[in-house]
PAMAR-272016 format. One line per 5 residues: for each residue z, y, x of N, C-alpha, C. Coordinates in nm, 3 decimals. Layout:
! residues N
Z,Y,X,Z,Y,X,Z,Y,X  ...
//
This chain:
! residues 231
-0.017,-0.150,0.085,-0.002,-0.014,0.032,0.049,0.114,0.085  -0.120,0.116,0.201,-0.083,0.246,0.263,-0.222,0.302,0.260  -0.216,0.447,0.290,-0.359,0.515,0.302,-0.428,0.565,0.418  -0.518,0.578,0.444,-0.608,0.602,0.574,-0.582,0.750,0.588  -0.632,0.783,0.673,-0.647,0.973,0.657,-0.765,1.035,0.604
-0.876,0.970,0.600,-1.004,1.004,0.498,-0.951,0.995,0.333  -0.843,0.908,0.295,-0.828,0.837,0.172,-0.693,1.024,0.163  -0.614,1.080,0.260,-0.501,1.125,0.230,-0.559,1.262,0.256  -0.656,1.287,0.335,-0.767,1.426,0.314,-0.811,1.487,0.199  -0.871,1.357,0.104,-0.934,1.382,0.034,-0.800,1.437,-0.095
-0.716,1.342,-0.095,-0.565,1.372,-0.192,-0.543,1.537,-0.223  -0.561,1.591,-0.082,-0.495,1.722,-0.076,-0.627,1.849,-0.041  -0.711,1.792,-0.042,-0.860,1.845,-0.081,-0.839,1.941,0.093  -0.803,1.871,0.166,-0.813,1.955,0.307,-0.837,1.851,0.409  -0.883,1.940,0.518,-1.010,1.843,0.653,-0.882,1.714,0.711
-0.965,1.678,0.772,-0.871,1.554,0.832,-0.750,1.592,0.947  -0.858,1.715,0.995,-0.778,1.766,1.115,-0.641,1.857,1.108  -0.631,1.906,0.951,-0.498,1.967,0.865,-0.403,1.862,0.883  -0.461,1.745,0.823,-0.359,1.592,0.789,-0.284,1.542,0.930  -0.383,1.578,1.014,-0.293,1.541,1.184,-0.229,1.619,1.255
-0.240,1.800,1.172,-0.157,1.867,1.188,-0.051,1.865,1.149  -0.041,1.858,0.992,0.085,1.835,0.925,0.168,1.687,1.001  0.119,1.633,1.039,0.171,1.513,1.078,0.239,1.506,1.230  0.162,1.615,1.309,0.260,1.622,1.422,0.333,1.777,1.407  0.323,1.824,1.294,0.420,1.935,1.293,0.493,1.995,1.177
0.454,1.903,1.062,0.558,1.916,0.935,0.582,1.799,0.914  0.583,1.691,0.971,0.679,1.558,0.943,0.617,1.525,0.821  0.452,1.497,0.802,0.378,1.418,0.730,0.443,1.227,0.706  0.498,1.190,0.643,0.544,1.029,0.706,0.402,0.938,0.729  0.400,0.927,0.845,0.252,0.827,0.899,0.274,0.758,1.000
0.221,0.661,1.014,0.246,0.512,1.125,0.141,0.510,1.181  0.145,0.473,1.365,0.016,0.450,1.370,-0.007,0.326,1.401  -0.134,0.276,1.350,-0.190,0.087,1.378,-0.333,0.125,1.421  -0.295,0.042,1.551,-0.456,0.045,1.629,-0.490,0.190,1.633  -0.399,0.293,1.678,-0.451,0.412,1.735,-0.474,0.501,1.628
-0.483,0.459,1.427,-0.541,0.556,1.353,-0.397,0.562,1.284  -0.383,0.644,1.185,-0.302,0.703,1.097,-0.274,0.622,0.971  -0.187,0.545,0.927,-0.170,0.472,0.835,-0.028,0.554,0.718  -0.039,0.556,0.612,0.009,0.671,0.535,0.108,0.598,0.403  0.221,0.584,0.417,0.249,0.520,0.265,0.271,0.536,0.156
0.254,0.512,0.037,0.192,0.624,-0.077,0.325,0.662,-0.123  0.444,0.631,-0.096,0.592,0.677,-0.170,0.633,0.724,-0.090  0.616,0.731,0.029,0.671,0.836,0.135,0.601,0.942,0.110  0.456,0.909,0.131,0.367,1.075,0.089,0.400,1.164,-0.030  0.400,1.052,-0.129,0.413,1.173,-0.246,0.533,1.193,-0.275
0.675,1.143,-0.183,0.804,1.255,-0.162,0.765,1.336,-0.068  0.697,1.340,0.002,0.676,1.398,0.091,0.605,1.545,0.003  0.528,1.525,-0.064,0.448,1.635,-0.153,0.524,1.719,-0.266  0.596,1.639,-0.300,0.682,1.690,-0.422,0.787,1.763,-0.323  0.864,1.751,-0.232,0.935,1.822,-0.129,0.886,1.970,-0.050
0.778,1.941,-0.010,0.703,1.989,0.061,0.605,2.129,-0.019  0.622,2.153,-0.117,0.531,2.203,-0.221,0.397,2.202,-0.221  0.357,2.088,-0.161,0.202,2.050,-0.173,0.087,2.028,-0.290  0.033,2.082,-0.319,-0.092,2.064,-0.412,-0.164,1.924,-0.409  -0.158,1.849,-0.467,-0.229,1.720,-0.463,-0.263,1.678,-0.569
-0.397,1.589,-0.559,-0.463,1.523,-0.652,-0.396,1.434,-0.755  -0.407,1.454,-0.898,-0.330,1.335,-0.935,-0.396,1.192,-0.930  -0.470,1.170,-0.890,-0.551,1.015,-0.757,-0.385,0.965,-0.748  -0.354,1.059,-0.642,-0.239,0.988,-0.568,-0.129,0.951,-0.659  -0.096,0.985,-0.792,0.014,0.937,-0.869,-0.067,0.826,-0.952
-0.180,0.819,-1.018,-0.204,0.679,-1.020,-0.233,0.589,-0.947  -0.306,0.579,-0.836,-0.316,0.502,-0.742,-0.134,0.399,-0.706  -0.041,0.492,-0.719,0.076,0.424,-0.714,0.135,0.340,-0.830  0.138,0.416,-0.905,0.212,0.391,-1.027,0.088,0.310,-1.128  -0.026,0.281,-1.103,-0.110,0.206,-1.158,-0.151,0.346,-1.323
-0.176,0.284,-1.403,-0.212,0.342,-1.524,-0.124,0.355,-1.630  0.047,0.374,-1.571,0.136,0.404,-1.629,0.165,0.532,-1.659  0.082,0.660,-1.688,0.107,0.763,-1.641,0.210,0.802,-1.762  0.207,0.759,-1.877,0.312,0.837,-1.971,0.483,0.757,-1.969  0.491,0.656,-1.871,0.586,0.578,-1.910,0.726,0.659,-1.879
0.714,0.737,-1.804,0.865,0.858,-1.781,0.803,1.013,-1.805  0.876,1.040,-1.889,0.856,1.188,-1.935,0.958,1.296,-1.875  0.914,1.376,-1.741,1.011,1.518,-1.730,1.083,1.533,-1.818  1.038,1.585,-1.919,1.120,1.678,-2.014,1.213,1.570,-2.080  1.173,1.429,-2.133,1.286,1.380,-2.194,1.417,1.365,-2.061
1.435,1.344,-1.944,1.520,1.292,-1.850,1.595,1.458,-1.825  1.521,1.566,-1.873,1.576,1.653,-1.841,1.612,1.703,-1.985  1.602,1.684,-2.064,1.657,1.708,-2.211,1.812,1.592,-2.214  1.820,1.458,-2.150,1.928,1.380,-2.116,2.026,1.440,-2.027  1.969,1.531,-1.913,2.058,1.546,-1.815,2.130,1.687,-1.845
2.048,1.757,-1.888,2.045,1.916,-1.979,2.095,2.033,-1.845  2.136,2.156,-1.902,2.120,2.229,-1.776,2.263,2.279,-1.747  2.310,2.323,-1.637,2.423,2.365,-1.612,2.432,2.487,-1.539  2.459,2.588,-1.576,2.463,2.728,-1.547,2.636,2.763,-1.456  2.620,2.843,-1.375,2.707,2.892,-1.266,2.802,2.771,-1.200
2.720,2.701,-1.171,2.720,2.559,-1.054,2.824,2.664,-0.915  2.900,2.598,-0.923,2.986,2.724,-0.774,3.036,2.616,-0.679  3.041,2.659,-0.540,3.070,2.596,-0.449,3.015,2.653,-0.341  3.113,2.634,-0.216,3.112,2.668,-0.073,2.983,2.601,-0.028  2.962,2.497,-0.032,2.851,2.447,0.056,2.807,2.312,-0.065
2.704,2.242,0.014,2.601,2.141,-0.039,2.717,2.075,-0.157  2.826,2.026,-0.056,2.895,1.935,-0.127,2.994,1.910,-0.267  3.009,2.021,-0.227,3.116,2.117,-0.320,3.010,2.128,-0.458  2.891,2.155,-0.434,2.779,2.186,-0.527,2.735,2.108,-0.607  2.712,1.987,-0.556,2.678,1.851,-0.601,2.825,1.785,-0.655
2.928,1.809,-0.630,3.054,1.758,-0.693,3.008,1.830,-0.801  3.037,1.984,-0.862,3.023,2.048,-0.946,2.899,2.006,-1.081  2.785,1.987,-1.004,2.699,1.913,-1.069,2.706,1.810,-1.178  2.751,1.711,-1.081,2.765,1.580,-1.186,2.917,1.594,-1.240  2.977,1.658,-1.194,3.128,1.649,-1.303,3.090,1.635,-1.430
3.080,1.702,-1.512,3.044,1.648,-1.704,2.919,1.519,-1.682  2.857,1.490,-1.561,2.733,1.395,-1.648,2.800,1.229,-1.660  2.725,1.192,-1.809,2.797,1.072,-1.808,2.700,0.969,-1.805  2.657,0.964,-1.693,2.547,0.864,-1.627,2.534,0.706,-1.535  2.721,0.731,-1.522,2.723,0.637,-1.382,2.787,0.509,-1.463
2.726,0.388,-1.465,2.743,0.251,-1.454,2.793,0.168,-1.404  2.879,0.169,-1.331,2.980,0.048,-1.188,2.957,0.149,-1.080  2.930,0.262,-1.089,2.954,0.351,-0.976,3.044,0.488,-0.934  3.124,0.522,-0.909,3.183,0.660,-0.919,3.151,0.820,-0.886  3.198,0.879,-0.908,3.116,1.003,-0.845,3.112,1.023,-0.707
3.225,0.999,-0.630,3.215,0.959,-0.485,3.103,0.913,-0.411  3.054,0.794,-0.438,2.965,0.676,-0.397,2.813,0.777,-0.467  2.846,0.823,-0.578,2.720,0.922,-0.572,2.688,1.068,-0.503  2.795,1.084,-0.484,2.839,1.235,-0.374,2.803,1.171,-0.266  2.777,1.110,-0.202,2.767,1.034,-0.042,2.617,0.984,-0.024
2.594,0.919,-0.205,2.458,0.907,-0.151,2.362,1.023,-0.162  2.388,1.148,-0.226,2.329,1.284,-0.215,2.284,1.350,-0.095  2.448,1.318,-0.048,2.464,1.381,0.090,2.384,1.287,0.177  2.384,1.187,0.173,2.331,1.089,0.242,2.135,1.113,0.280  2.109,1.178,0.146,1.937,1.232,0.142,1.980,1.346,0.217
2.013,1.429,0.190,1.996,1.555,0.245,2.067,1.588,0.448  2.101,1.488,0.451,2.100,1.459,0.617,1.971,1.388,0.681  1.912,1.332,0.619,1.772,1.253,0.626,1.683,1.372,0.632  1.683,1.455,0.562,1.610,1.547,0.554,1.648,1.652,0.421  1.630,1.759,0.435,1.663,1.861,0.329,1.584,1.838,0.214
1.628,1.886,0.112,1.554,1.878,-0.004,1.505,2.015,-0.092  1.544,2.150,0.007,1.485,2.282,-0.065,1.322,2.240,-0.021  1.309,2.327,-0.104,1.102,2.284,-0.115,1.066,2.449,-0.123  1.155,2.517,-0.102,1.110,2.699,-0.121,1.150,2.759,-0.228  1.103,2.936,-0.221,1.162,3.001,-0.343,1.298,2.973,-0.462
1.389,2.934,-0.338,1.518,2.946,-0.390,1.534,2.791,-0.491  1.416,2.687,-0.484,1.464,2.550,-0.544,1.472,2.444,-0.434  1.592,2.356,-0.482,1.618,2.258,-0.404,1.587,2.101,-0.518  1.538,2.005,-0.474,1.524,1.899,-0.556,1.607,1.771,-0.472  1.768,1.726,-0.504,1.822,1.662,-0.455,1.810,1.537,-0.542
1.854,1.424,-0.441,1.819,1.289,-0.508,1.873,1.198,-0.464  1.943,1.080,-0.490,1.955,0.959,-0.383,1.852,0.932,-0.333  1.832,0.870,-0.248,1.705,0.826,-0.138,1.625,0.693,-0.199  1.752,0.570,-0.273,1.728,0.450,-0.336,1.791,0.502,-0.479  1.763,0.417,-0.576,1.806,0.398,-0.710,1.955,0.355,-0.730
1.971,0.428,-0.829,2.124,0.418,-0.840,2.122,0.389,-1.000  2.224,0.285,-1.013,2.252,0.213,-1.148,2.311,0.325,-1.277  2.227,0.322,-1.357,2.276,0.400,-1.461,2.303,0.359,-1.611  2.368,0.479,-1.702,2.422,0.420,-1.800,2.250,0.457,-1.900  2.251,0.323,-1.963,2.105,0.283,-2.007,2.001,0.278,-1.945
2.016,0.263,-1.849,1.895,0.227,-1.729,1.804,0.369,-1.729  1.813,0.481,-1.773,1.731,0.547,-1.784,1.735,0.661,-1.691  1.655,0.734,-1.663,1.656,0.822,-1.550,1.714,0.943,-1.643  1.779,1.056,-1.504,1.835,1.202,-1.561,1.808,1.311,-1.482  1.770,1.408,-1.503,1.741,1.530,-1.418,1.845,1.593,-1.480
1.892,1.726,-1.412,1.948,1.815,-1.450,1.978,1.948,-1.358  1.911,2.047,-1.465,1.877,2.150,-1.366,2.047,2.234,-1.342  2.075,2.311,-1.265,2.133,2.374,-1.214,2.154,2.505,-1.175  2.223,2.624,-1.233,2.156,2.754,-1.174,2.307,2.758,-1.140  2.292,2.786,-0.960,2.407,2.824,-0.876,2.457,2.992,-0.901
2.611,2.958,-0.944,2.626,3.055,-0.941,2.640,3.177,-0.796  2.641,3.137,-0.701,2.569,3.191,-0.563,2.505,3.118,-0.494  2.356,3.189,-0.455,2.266,3.103,-0.383,2.343,3.095,-0.274  2.269,2.947,-0.193,2.350,2.876,-0.084,2.228,2.842,0.019  2.275,2.842,0.108,2.206,2.768,0.233,2.176,2.651,0.244
2.047,2.617,0.196,1.974,2.467,0.216,1.901,2.462,0.339  1.903,2.534,0.453,1.826,2.538,0.554,1.665,2.513,0.511  1.618,2.610,0.359,1.506,2.574,0.320,1.401,2.642,0.449  1.261,2.559,0.461,1.168,2.632,0.522,1.127,2.782,0.542  1.144,2.850,0.410,1.144,2.970,0.394,1.214,3.064,0.421
1.358,2.970,0.448,1.464,3.063,0.492,1.565,3.105,0.331  1.509,3.090,0.251,1.543,3.161,0.101,1.625,3.058,0.083  1.731,3.156,0.089,1.874,3.041,-0.009,1.851,3.002,-0.179  1.848,2.882,-0.164,1.864,2.802,-0.282,1.999,2.871,-0.413  1.903,2.848,-0.524,1.963,2.947,-0.665,1.970,2.849,-0.770
1.862,2.736,-0.758,1.807,2.641,-0.868,1.828,2.510,-0.796  1.865,2.417,-0.896,1.820,2.249,-0.832,1.809,2.169,-0.962  1.729,2.142,-0.946,1.641,2.029,-1.010,1.714,1.821,-0.916  1.846,1.835,-1.002,1.895,1.703,-0.939,1.851,1.597,-0.993  1.811,1.495,-0.944,1.725,1.386,-1.020,1.818,1.257,-0.974
1.861,1.133,-1.070,1.876,1.047,-1.077,1.813,0.937,-1.139  1.785,0.838,-1.041,1.685,0.708,-1.124,1.762,0.580,-1.143  1.706,0.507,-1.168,1.742,0.352,-1.167,1.659,0.278,-1.082  1.441,0.323,-1.060,1.443,0.254,-1.019,1.351,0.359,-0.922  1.273,0.308,-0.808,1.166,0.373,-0.704,1.046,0.424,-0.809
1.011,0.343,-0.883,0.921,0.395,-0.989,0.921,0.478,-1.085  1.034,0.470,-1.113,1.060,0.622,-1.192,1.048,0.755,-1.125  1.167,0.734,-0.998,1.157,0.820,-0.889,1.049,0.871,-0.879  0.939,0.820,-0.857,0.838,0.891,-0.777,0.730,0.953,-0.906  0.723,0.847,-1.019,0.683,0.931,-1.138,0.755,1.091,-1.165
0.861,1.080,-1.165,0.958,1.212,-1.208,0.896,1.340,-1.121  0.915,1.278,-0.944,0.887,1.398,-0.814,0.755,1.412,-0.877  0.644,1.315,-0.920,0.507,1.403,-0.929,0.508,1.482,-1.011  0.542,1.455,-1.162,0.563,1.566,-1.262,0.640,1.691,-1.175  0.741,1.649,-1.172,0.799,1.818,-1.140,0.709,1.890,-1.030
0.668,1.806,-0.900,0.560,1.883,-0.837,0.482,1.954,-0.952  0.424,1.882,-0.964,0.294,1.933,-1.068,0.350,2.064,-1.149  0.466,2.052,-1.228,0.482,2.190,-1.271,0.568,2.279,-1.193  0.634,2.255,-1.075,0.629,2.368,-0.995,0.564,2.425,-0.986  0.481,2.390,-0.909,0.293,2.441,-0.901,0.221,2.516,-1.023
0.257,2.526,-1.132,0.209,2.549,-1.251,0.261,2.733,-1.216  0.159,2.829,-1.228,0.170,2.956,-1.200,0.256,3.029,-1.330  0.269,2.967,-1.405,0.372,3.016,-1.577,0.492,2.998,-1.549  0.525,2.850,-1.469,0.653,2.818,-1.470,0.791,2.874,-1.409  0.723,2.933,-1.267,0.800,2.995,-1.205,0.844,3.153,-1.233
0.796,3.196,-1.341,0.851,3.322,-1.348,0.933,3.297,-1.446  0.912,3.211,-1.560,1.008,3.176,-1.667,1.100,3.077,-1.531  1.116,3.019,-1.480,1.237,2.982,-1.442,1.334,3.076,-1.388  1.276,3.180,-1.325,1.359,3.297,-1.255,1.479,3.362,-1.371  1.402,3.359,-1.531,1.490,3.386,-1.600,1.606,3.276,-1.641
1.643,3.213,-1.568,1.741,3.068,-1.624,1.756,3.040,-1.769  1.615,3.022,-1.787,1.612,2.973,-1.913,1.714,2.853,-1.992  1.778,2.815,-2.107,1.839,2.750,-2.195,1.756,2.582,-2.161  1.808,2.495,-2.216,1.760,2.392,-2.182,1.672,2.347,-2.316  1.689,2.437,-2.397,1.559,2.402,-2.526,1.427,2.476,-2.492
1.448,2.616,-2.464,1.317,2.688,-2.346,1.246,2.586,-2.211  1.364,2.565,-2.140,1.292,2.474,-2.012,1.213,2.351,-2.053  1.324,2.230,-2.176,1.257,2.130,-2.211,1.130,2.185,-2.251  1.105,2.263,-2.343,0.937,2.297,-2.404,0.850,2.352,-2.273  0.929,2.389,-2.229,0.791,2.465,-2.090,0.759,2.366,-2.010
0.836,2.244,-2.008,0.847,2.105,-1.904,0.741,2.044,-1.970  0.772,2.027,-2.095,0.674,1.908,-2.187,0.534,1.973,-2.188  0.498,2.117,-2.161,0.370,2.120,-2.219,0.314,2.136,-2.065  0.372,2.168,-1.933,0.306,2.148,-1.813,0.279,2.002,-1.798  0.367,1.942,-1.836,0.359,1.765,-1.810,0.248,1.714,-1.913
0.224,1.811,-2.013,0.115,1.725,-2.081,-0.001,1.756,-2.022  0.003,1.892,-1.981,-0.120,1.896,-1.887,-0.123,1.826,-1.744  -0.023,1.789,-1.746,-0.051,1.673,-1.609,-0.108,1.559,-1.654  -0.081,1.505,-1.734,-0.133,1.352,-1.798,-0.306,1.415,-1.856  -0.315,1.504,-1.898,-0.442,1.544,-1.927,-0.575,1.566,-1.774
-0.502,1.627,-1.699,-0.541,1.645,-1.555,-0.601,1.484,-1.487  -0.468,1.439,-1.523,-0.481,1.298,-1.479,-0.560,1.143,-1.506  -0.599,1.203,-1.672,-0.690,1.114,-1.750,-0.806,1.146,-1.750  -0.865,1.304,-1.714,-0.958,1.343,-1.683,-1.009,1.287,-1.553  -0.944,1.276,-1.456,-1.015,1.236,-1.302,-0.970,1.068,-1.290
-0.965,1.032,-1.429,-0.960,0.868,-1.400,-1.098,0.796,-1.419
//
């Protein structure tokens, strides 16, 4: 399940030289096989989402088959809700406050989930720029009802997440998923939504759950239609 350099260049609509430069200087995940790059699809999608790189919906279809409508970002957010004025002096305290009243765990305490979130941060920050971060465990988490959860958190005070653009983070999209499959689908959809020119200005107003879910549902539908058009 690995892609070649020409395939990845096509997915991002850039030259092969650009892809090679991303590997060298921007930590694009790749392995060398017989002096040629190979790109794990799952790692590639996560990198694209976290680096805020526009990509062809083809990458989503290739990773997840034809099951484009299986997981809904809007529904995951509806379950997770919106938390306002989430406070904390550092990432650990912010994450603790963000999951404090989130009834999603089955057989796992919150300290374990906090450790998983912090482990992912240490492996590579989840800030994507423009004041947004997408914290998530690297591996699936057992959840109540076995459904994915996305919670939007508006921070009481912007926090340094060591983002590439240097901007402090004021909004989190906290993502907790029971399977890798759902995690990748939601990352792909969230990346598409955040690339929408109409969504960023709305997010800056700190909309409540109703407005946010409605906007994401519309953007998500556009993503699905784009994917189907390219099928």
